[in-house]
KERO-483199 format. One record per residue (C-alpha): residue number from 1; x, y, z; residue in three letters. Coordinates in nm, 2 decimals. Layout:
<site NUM, <X, Y, Z>, 'ALA'>,
...
This chain:
<site 1, <0.00, -0.03, 0.02>, 'MET'>,
<site 2, <0.10, 0.33, -0.07>, 'GLY'>,
<site 3, <0.49, 0.20, -0.22>, 'TYR'>,
<site 4, <0.42, -0.01, -0.54>, 'ASN'>,
<site 5, <0.76, -0.22, -0.53>, 'ARG'>,
<site 6, <0.68, -0.38, -0.91>, 'SER'>,
<site 7, <0.72, -0.05, -1.09>, 'THR'>,
<site 8, <0.91, 0.15, -0.78>, 'GLY'>,
<site 9, <0.69, 0.45, -0.74>, 'THR'>,
<site 10, <0.49, 0.55, -0.45>, 'TYR'>,
<site 11, <0.08, 0.53, -0.57>, 'ASP'>,
<site 12, <-0.12, 0.81, -0.32>, 'PRO'>,
<site 13, <-0.35, 0.60, -0.07>, 'VAL'>,
<site 14, <-0.69, 0.79, 0.05>, 'ILE'>,
<site 15, <-0.81, 0.58, 0.30>, 'PRO'>,
<site 16, <-1.20, 0.73, 0.40>, 'GLU'>,
<site 17, <-1.15, 0.64, 0.78>, 'ARG'>,
<site 18, <-0.86, 0.88, 0.79>, 'TRP'>,
<site 19, <-1.04, 1.14, 0.64>, 'SER'>,
<site 20, <-1.38, 1.15, 0.78>, 'GLY'>,
<site 21, <-1.23, 1.11, 1.12>, 'GLN'>,
<site 22, <-0.98, 1.43, 1.08>, 'MET'>,
<site 23, <-1.19, 1.65, 0.81>, 'LYS'>,
<site 24, <-1.20, 1.94, 1.07>, 'ASP'>,
<site 25, <-0.86, 1.92, 1.20>, 'ILE'>,
<site 26, <-0.65, 2.24, 1.05>, 'LYS'>,
<site 27, <-0.29, 2.17, 1.15>, 'VAL'>,
<site 28, <-0.05, 2.27, 0.91>, 'LYS'>,
<site 29, <0.20, 2.00, 0.80>, 'VAL'>,
<site 30, <0.52, 2.14, 0.59>, 'LEU'>,
<site 31, <0.68, 1.81, 0.34>, 'VAL'>,
<site 32, <1.02, 1.89, 0.25>, 'VAL'>,
<site 33, <1.15, 1.62, -0.01>, 'GLU'>,
<site 34, <1.30, 1.63, -0.33>, 'ASP'>,
<site 35, <1.21, 1.33, -0.49>, 'GLU'>,
<site 36, <0.84, 1.47, -0.65>, 'GLU'>,
<site 37, <0.64, 1.12, -0.63>, 'SER'>,
<site 38, <0.74, 1.05, -0.23>, 'ILE'>,
<site 39, <0.65, 1.42, -0.21>, 'ARG'>,
<site 40, <0.30, 1.40, -0.43>, 'ARG'>,
<site 41, <0.25, 1.10, -0.25>, 'PHE'>,
<site 42, <0.32, 1.24, 0.07>, 'ILE'>,
<site 43, <0.11, 1.54, 0.07>, 'THR'>,
<site 44, <-0.18, 1.37, -0.08>, 'LEU'>,
<site 45, <-0.24, 1.14, 0.19>, 'ASN'>,
<site 46, <-0.22, 1.38, 0.44>, 'LEU'>,
<site 47, <-0.42, 1.64, 0.25>, 'SER'>,
<site 48, <-0.70, 1.37, 0.25>, 'ALA'>,
<site 49, <-0.65, 1.28, 0.66>, 'ALA'>,
<site 50, <-0.72, 1.64, 0.70>, 'GLY'>,
<site 51, <-0.43, 1.89, 0.70>, 'TYR'>,
<site 52, <-0.36, 2.12, 0.54>, 'LEU'>,
<site 53, <-0.03, 2.08, 0.35>, 'VAL'>,
<site 54, <0.29, 2.26, 0.24>, 'GLY'>,
<site 55, <0.57, 2.13, 0.06>, 'ASP'>,
<site 56, <0.87, 2.21, -0.09>, 'THR'>,
<site 57, <1.19, 2.01, -0.25>, 'ALA'>,
<site 58, <1.45, 2.20, -0.11>, 'THR'>,
<site 59, <1.58, 2.32, 0.21>, 'GLY'>,
<site 60, <1.66, 2.67, 0.12>, 'GLU'>,
<site 61, <1.26, 2.68, 0.06>, 'GLU'>,
<site 62, <1.17, 2.53, 0.39>, 'ALA'>,
<site 63, <1.36, 2.76, 0.59>, 'LEU'>,
<site 64, <1.17, 3.04, 0.43>, 'VAL'>,
<site 65, <0.82, 2.84, 0.49>, 'MET'>,
<site 66, <0.90, 2.78, 0.83>, 'LEU'>,
<site 67, <0.84, 3.14, 0.85>, 'LYS'>,
<site 68, <0.58, 3.19, 0.63>, 'THR'>,
<site 69, <0.38, 2.87, 0.67>, 'PHE'>,
<site 70, <0.48, 2.84, 1.02>, 'VAL'>,
<site 71, <0.39, 2.45, 1.04>, 'PRO'>,
<site 72, <0.29, 2.24, 1.35>, 'LYS'>,
<site 73, <0.47, 1.91, 1.20>, 'VAL'>,
<site 74, <0.77, 1.92, 0.98>, 'VAL'>,
<site 75, <0.85, 1.57, 0.75>, 'VAL'>,
<site 76, <1.18, 1.61, 0.67>, 'LEU'>,
<site 77, <1.36, 1.40, 0.42>, 'ASP'>,
<site 78, <1.71, 1.36, 0.57>, 'LEU'>,
<site 79, <1.93, 1.37, 0.22>, 'MET'>,
<site 80, <1.81, 1.71, 0.00>, 'LEU'>,
<site 81, <2.01, 1.93, -0.19>, 'PRO'>,
<site 82, <2.18, 2.24, -0.12>, 'GLY'>,
<site 83, <2.08, 2.27, 0.27>, 'ILE'>,
<site 84, <2.07, 1.90, 0.38>, 'SER'>,
<site 85, <1.78, 1.79, 0.61>, 'GLY'>,
<site 86, <1.99, 1.78, 0.95>, 'LEU'>,
<site 87, <2.09, 2.11, 0.90>, 'GLU'>,
<site 88, <1.68, 2.21, 0.86>, 'VAL'>,
<site 89, <1.66, 2.02, 1.21>, 'CYS'>,
<site 90, <1.87, 2.21, 1.35>, 'GLN'>,
<site 91, <1.74, 2.53, 1.23>, 'LYS'>,
<site 92, <1.38, 2.42, 1.38>, 'ILE'>,
<site 93, <1.52, 2.35, 1.74>, 'ARG'>,
<site 94, <1.69, 2.67, 1.75>, 'GLU'>,
<site 95, <1.41, 2.90, 1.65>, 'THR'>,
<site 96, <1.08, 2.65, 1.63>, 'MET'>,
<site 97, <1.05, 2.41, 2.01>, 'GLN'>,
<site 98, <0.67, 2.39, 1.98>, 'GLU'>,
<site 99, <0.72, 2.23, 1.58>, 'THR'>,
<site 100, <0.73, 1.85, 1.57>, 'PHE'>,
<site 101, <0.99, 1.65, 1.34>, 'VAL'>,
<site 102, <0.94, 1.35, 1.18>, 'ILE'>,
<site 103, <1.23, 1.30, 0.97>, 'MET'>,
<site 104, <1.31, 1.04, 0.65>, 'LEU'>,
<site 105, <1.54, 0.84, 0.57>, 'THR'>,
<site 106, <1.60, 0.60, 0.25>, 'ALA'>,
<site 107, <1.89, 0.45, 0.49>, 'ARG'>,
<site 108, <1.81, 0.18, 0.78>, 'GLY'>,
<site 109, <2.17, 0.25, 0.95>, 'GLN'>,
<site 110, <2.11, 0.29, 1.32>, 'ASP'>,
<site 111, <2.39, 0.64, 1.31>, 'THR'>,
<site 112, <2.14, 0.78, 1.07>, 'ASP'>,
<site 113, <1.87, 0.79, 1.29>, 'LYS'>,
<site 114, <2.04, 0.84, 1.58>, 'ILE'>,
<site 115, <2.22, 1.16, 1.40>, 'LEU'>,
<site 116, <1.86, 1.28, 1.33>, 'GLY'>,
<site 117, <1.75, 1.25, 1.68>, 'LEU'>,
<site 118, <2.03, 1.41, 1.81>, 'GLU'>,
<site 119, <2.00, 1.71, 1.61>, 'LEU'>,
<site 120, <1.66, 1.71, 1.73>, 'GLY'>,
<site 121, <1.41, 1.49, 1.52>, 'ALA'>,
<site 122, <1.13, 1.39, 1.73>, 'ASP'>,
<site 123, <1.09, 1.08, 1.53>, 'ASP'>,
<site 124, <1.19, 0.90, 1.21>, 'TYR'>,
<site 125, <1.06, 0.67, 0.89>, 'MET'>,
<site 126, <1.25, 0.48, 0.66>, 'VAL'>,
<site 127, <1.13, 0.45, 0.33>, 'LYS'>,
<site 128, <0.97, 0.32, 0.21>, 'PRO'>,
<site 129, <0.64, 0.38, 0.41>, 'PHE'>,
<site 130, <0.29, 0.26, 0.45>, 'ASN'>,
<site 131, <0.09, 0.61, 0.42>, 'PRO'>,
<site 132, <-0.15, 0.52, 0.71>, 'LEU'>,
<site 133, <0.15, 0.46, 0.95>, 'GLU'>,
<site 134, <0.28, 0.83, 0.88>, 'LEU'>,
<site 135, <-0.01, 0.97, 0.94>, 'ILE'>,
<site 136, <-0.04, 0.75, 1.28>, 'ALA'>,
<site 137, <0.30, 0.88, 1.37>, 'ARG'>,
<site 138, <0.20, 1.26, 1.30>, 'VAL'>,
<site 139, <-0.06, 1.19, 1.53>, 'LYS'>,
<site 140, <0.12, 1.04, 1.77>, 'ALA'>,
<site 141, <0.32, 1.34, 1.80>, 'VAL'>,
<site 142, <0.03, 1.58, 1.81>, 'LEU'>,
<site 143, <-0.09, 1.40, 2.11>, 'ARG'>,
<site 144, <0.25, 1.47, 2.29>, 'ARG'>,
<site 145, <0.19, 1.85, 2.25>, 'GLY'>,
<site 146, <-0.14, 1.83, 2.42>, 'ALA'>,
<site 147, <0.03, 1.68, 2.74>, 'GLY'>,
<site 148, <-0.14, 1.52, 2.97>, 'PHE'>,
<site 149, <-0.48, 1.57, 3.18>, 'ARG'>,
<site 150, <-0.37, 1.60, 3.51>, 'ASP'>,
<site 151, <-0.49, 1.84, 3.83>, 'PRO'>,
<site 152, <-0.11, 1.88, 3.95>, 'LYS'>,
<site 153, <0.01, 2.23, 3.77>, 'GLU'>,
<site 154, <0.36, 2.26, 3.90>, 'ILE'>,
<site 155, <0.62, 1.94, 3.97>, 'PHE'>,
<site 156, <0.93, 2.07, 4.23>, 'ASN'>,
<site 157, <1.23, 1.84, 4.26>, 'CYS'>,
<site 158, <1.51, 2.01, 4.46>, 'ARG'>,
<site 159, <1.66, 2.31, 4.23>, 'ASP'>,
<site 160, <1.42, 2.20, 3.91>, 'LEU'>,
<site 161, <1.06, 2.33, 3.84>, 'CYS'>,
<site 162, <0.79, 2.23, 3.54>, 'LEU'>,
<site 163, <0.50, 2.45, 3.56>, 'ASN'>,
<site 164, <0.25, 2.29, 3.35>, 'ILE'>,
<site 165, <0.01, 2.52, 3.28>, 'THR'>,
<site 166, <0.27, 2.79, 3.16>, 'ALA'>,
<site 167, <0.48, 2.49, 2.99>, 'SER'>,
<site 168, <0.81, 2.61, 3.12>, 'LYS'>,
<site 169, <1.07, 2.42, 3.30>, 'PHE'>,
<site 170, <1.36, 2.60, 3.51>, 'SER'>,
<site 171, <1.68, 2.51, 3.73>, 'LYS'>,
<site 172, <1.79, 2.73, 3.92>, 'SER'>,
<site 173, <1.54, 3.00, 3.85>, 'ASN'>,
<site 174, <1.69, 3.02, 3.53>, 'HIS'>,
<site 175, <1.46, 2.96, 3.20>, 'GLU'>,
<site 176, <1.54, 2.64, 3.03>, 'ILE'>,
<site 177, <1.37, 2.59, 2.64>, 'GLU'>,
<site 178, <1.25, 2.19, 2.63>, 'LEU'>,
<site 179, <1.11, 2.06, 2.32>, 'THR'>,
<site 180, <0.74, 1.90, 2.34>, 'PRO'>,
<site 181, <0.91, 1.51, 2.37>, 'ILE'>,
<site 182, <1.14, 1.63, 2.65>, 'GLU'>,
<site 183, <0.88, 1.86, 2.82>, 'PHE'>,
<site 184, <0.64, 1.53, 2.78>, 'ALA'>,
<site 185, <0.93, 1.32, 2.91>, 'LEU'>,
<site 186, <1.02, 1.52, 3.23>, 'LEU'>,
<site 187, <0.68, 1.54, 3.32>, 'ARG'>,
<site 188, <0.65, 1.11, 3.34>, 'VAL'>,
<site 189, <0.96, 1.11, 3.55>, 'PHE'>,
<site 190, <0.90, 1.38, 3.80>, 'MET'>,
<site 191, <0.50, 1.24, 3.83>, 'GLU'>,
<site 192, <0.70, 0.88, 3.96>, 'ASN'>,
<site 193, <0.97, 1.00, 4.16>, 'PRO'>,
<site 194, <1.18, 0.65, 4.24>, 'GLY'>,
<site 195, <1.01, 0.41, 4.02>, 'ARG'>,
<site 196, <1.16, 0.22, 3.78>, 'THR'>,
<site 197, <1.04, 0.33, 3.44>, 'LEU'>,
<site 198, <1.07, 0.01, 3.19>, 'LYS'>,
<site 199, <1.14, 0.14, 2.83>, 'ARG'>,
<site 200, <0.83, 0.02, 2.69>, 'GLU'>,
<site 201, <0.61, 0.17, 2.94>, 'GLU'>,
<site 202, <0.78, 0.54, 2.86>, 'MET'>,
<site 203, <0.74, 0.45, 2.47>, 'LEU'>,
<site 204, <0.34, 0.39, 2.55>, 'ASN'>,
<site 205, <0.30, 0.69, 2.78>, 'THR'>,
<site 206, <0.43, 0.94, 2.57>, 'VAL'>,
<site 207, <0.42, 0.83, 2.23>, 'TRP'>,
<site 208, <0.12, 0.63, 2.24>, 'GLY'>,
<site 209, <0.06, 0.25, 2.20>, 'ASP'>,
<site 210, <0.08, 0.25, 1.83>, 'ASP'>,
<site 211, <0.39, 0.39, 1.81>, 'TYR'>,
<site 212, <0.61, 0.18, 1.56>, 'PHE'>,
<site 213, <0.95, 0.27, 1.68>, 'GLY'>,
<site 214, <1.23, 0.10, 1.90>, 'ASP'>,
<site 215, <1.37, 0.21, 2.19>, 'THR'>,
<site 216, <1.67, 0.35, 2.05>, 'LYS'>,
<site 217, <1.42, 0.69, 1.99>, 'THR'>,
<site 218, <1.33, 0.68, 2.34>, 'LEU'>,
<site 219, <1.70, 0.62, 2.47>, 'ASP'>,
<site 220, <1.86, 0.97, 2.27>, 'VAL'>,
<site 221, <1.56, 1.19, 2.38>, 'HIS'>,
<site 222, <1.67, 1.10, 2.75>, 'ILE'>,
<site 223, <2.04, 1.16, 2.65>, 'ARG'>,
<site 224, <1.95, 1.51, 2.51>, 'ARG'>,
<site 225, <1.70, 1.60, 2.82>, 'LEU'>,
<site 226, <2.00, 1.49, 3.09>, 'ARG'>,
<site 227, <2.22, 1.72, 2.87>, 'GLU'>,
<site 228, <2.00, 2.01, 2.98>, 'LYS'>,
<site 229, <1.90, 1.94, 3.32>, 'ILE'>,
<site 230, <2.24, 1.79, 3.48>, 'GLU'>,
<site 231, <2.52, 1.91, 3.58>, 'ASP'>,
<site 232, <2.72, 1.65, 3.46>, 'ASN'>,
<site 233, <2.49, 1.41, 3.22>, 'PRO'>,
<site 234, <2.78, 1.12, 3.22>, 'SER'>,
<site 235, <2.72, 1.11, 3.60>, 'GLN'>,
<site 236, <2.35, 1.17, 3.64>, 'PRO'>,
<site 237, <2.16, 1.27, 3.94>, 'GLU'>,
<site 238, <1.82, 1.31, 3.88>, 'TYR'>,
<site 239, <1.77, 1.05, 3.60>, 'ILE'>,
<site 240, <1.91, 0.75, 3.67>, 'LYS'>,
<site 241, <1.95, 0.45, 3.45>, 'THR'>,
<site 242, <1.83, 0.08, 3.58>, 'VAL'>,
<site 243, <2.05, -0.14, 3.36>, 'TRP'>,
<site 244, <1.84, -0.38, 3.16>, 'GLY'>,
<site 245, <1.53, -0.22, 3.25>, 'SER'>,
<site 246, <1.46, 0.16, 3.18>, 'GLY'>,
<site 247, <1.54, 0.44, 3.40>, 'TYR'>,
<site 248, <1.39, 0.60, 3.74>, 'ARG'>,
<site 249, <1.40, 0.95, 3.89>, 'TRP'>,
<site 250, <1.60, 1.03, 4.17>, 'GLN'>,
<site 251, <1.38, 1.26, 4.40>, 'GLN'>,
<site 252, <1.64, 1.33, 4.70>, 'GLU'>,
<site 253, <2.01, 1.37, 4.60>, 'SER'>,
């Protein structure tokens, strides 16, 4: 479905159940992909799912459209002519913390995936892929941005403060920018002090039960979060690794 192996092309898939389910959603999605058939395939399916879609074939134009179109989600190819997808991802993270990035790559090596995640991508997909999976990934990242329903608004731990209502995080009274994924992960930790959280449990909580990725995605985001909240990320005081299982939030020093 989507990718036609006999012809080597992408055929548009217009699933009615997605279209009807999301017809009123006007979330903006920017597709950055230099291969026209793939770009058209993605654009048609996201449009059918109810998203307002912009598209471009170059990183240079993508940087312009980020300012004029202002998307909530960017579907970004890793290998672009000129300014690469990695460079575009870096620019997004420098100026648009609330924008989600789903990176596309034709290569399946872990190093490519990890590099994209290290630079701030929220998720990745390896081509070729099913269009329903892409739509599911877009829905999943948007759910993360919506946050969790909980009456508690502020979490404090030593010199850290997570303000849910204001969507702000501070350390020693200095505000620190977190991506939506980092914010969601930190909230899960601070809601469960002292409890070992298994990787699969955290993936289901933050990414959703329908997430198709692997635990490497979680580990990279944890590493990035540590770099922002820990005095010494290589010897963390807050996010402890529980070998063979997952992670634990250390409430007391």
